[in-house]
N, C-alpha and C positions, 0 to 999 in steps of 0.2 A: 224561403229565401230569396229575396229578390238578387236578380242575376245583374252583374255589373256591365255596363256596356262600355266597349272600347271607342275611344275617339278615333276617327280616321284623319281628322284635319289637326294633326301636331302642329304647336307653334315651336319654330327652331330659334332658339336664342343665339343672336350673333354676339361674338365676344366684343368687349369695348376696352378701349384704351384709355385708363384713367388718366387725366393730365395734371391732376392736382400734384402729385409728388414731383412731375418734371417742372411744372411751374415754381414749386418751392426749392427745388434744386438750383434752377436758373437764378432766382432772387438772391440766394445764397452766395452763389459764384460772381453776381453783379456787386454784391456789397464788399466782397473780398477784394475784387478787382478795384473798385472804387477806393479802397483803404491802401491798397499796394501802390498803385500807380502813382502818387505824389512820392513815396519812399524811392522808387525807382529813378525818379527824376533827379535826385540828388545822390545818387550812388557813389560817384566819384568823389572821394573827399579831398578837396584842395582848400587851401587857407588863402583867400582872397585879399589882396592889399587892400586898406581902407581909402576910401574916398568920399568928397561931400556931393560932388554931380550926381544927379539922378540919371537914369537911361531914360532915353526919350520914349520907347513904346513899351508897353506891357507884355506883348507877346515876342517871344523869342523863338523864332522858328529854326533857325539855323545856330548851332552853338559849337564851337571848336574849343576843347578843353586840353590844357597842357597840365599834367599833374606831376607830383613832387618827384616820381621816379623818371620823369621825361617821356612817359605814355602820352599818346595822341589820341584824342577821341573827338569823333563827329557825330553830334546829336546822341552822346551817351555809348556809341558803339566804338570800339577800338577800330584803330586806322593806323596805317603804317605813313610815315613822312612821304614817301614817293607815290601814295594813293591819294593823298589829300587832294591834289588839284583836279584830278579826274572826277573823284567823288563830289565835290562841291559845284563842278561844272554841271554834273549831271543834276544835281538839287536844285539849281539855277536856271534851269531851262525855261520854265514859266513863271520864274519870280526873280527877275534880274534887279529890281530895286530893293530886294528885301536885305536888310542889314545882317551881317554874319557877326556874333557876338564870341569874343576871345576871352575866355576863361582861364587864367594861368595863376598857379601857385606862387606865393610872393618868393619863394625861394627860388624859382626858375630864374635863370639868367635873362638879361633884358635882351641880350643878343639872340637868344633862342625864341623869344617873344616874336621879335621883329623878323625873323627867317619865317615863321608862321604865317604873319601878317603879309609879307612879301609874297609866299606862295599863294594866299588868297587873292591878292591883288592880280597876280598872273592867271589866276583862274577865271578871272572877270568879275570879282566881287567890287561893287562900287561903294559900298559902305561897310567899314569895320569898327566896331565898337569894342571898347574894352570894358569888361564887367568888374566892378568893385564890390566889397561890402560896404554899407553905409556905417557911417560914424557911431 
């Protein structure tokens, strides 16, 4: 019976990280965020008044929203009336000419909308635009 020789030069296998499951998980999360992002954009439910004029730009970087329950939002984040001026000033540091769009529910009084516009003007906003829904 032949004698088996032992190998002296053993090969050591290095453990490998398989990237395929990580890439699959990343792709699934990317698709979920792509679907969920537009839904979050319109999370604040307001009933805009109707208007015939169209807004000039397609890009709305800064939006102040006044909801039915008189809550104030800046870019979909809740904010108090007293913090509006300082928050807008911080946002406009490098964007002085960017318009700020005001979205207000049609049940909110005109005087309250004007108060918000005045606060924006005191914050240094040059262009304030009112958002409406098309006819």
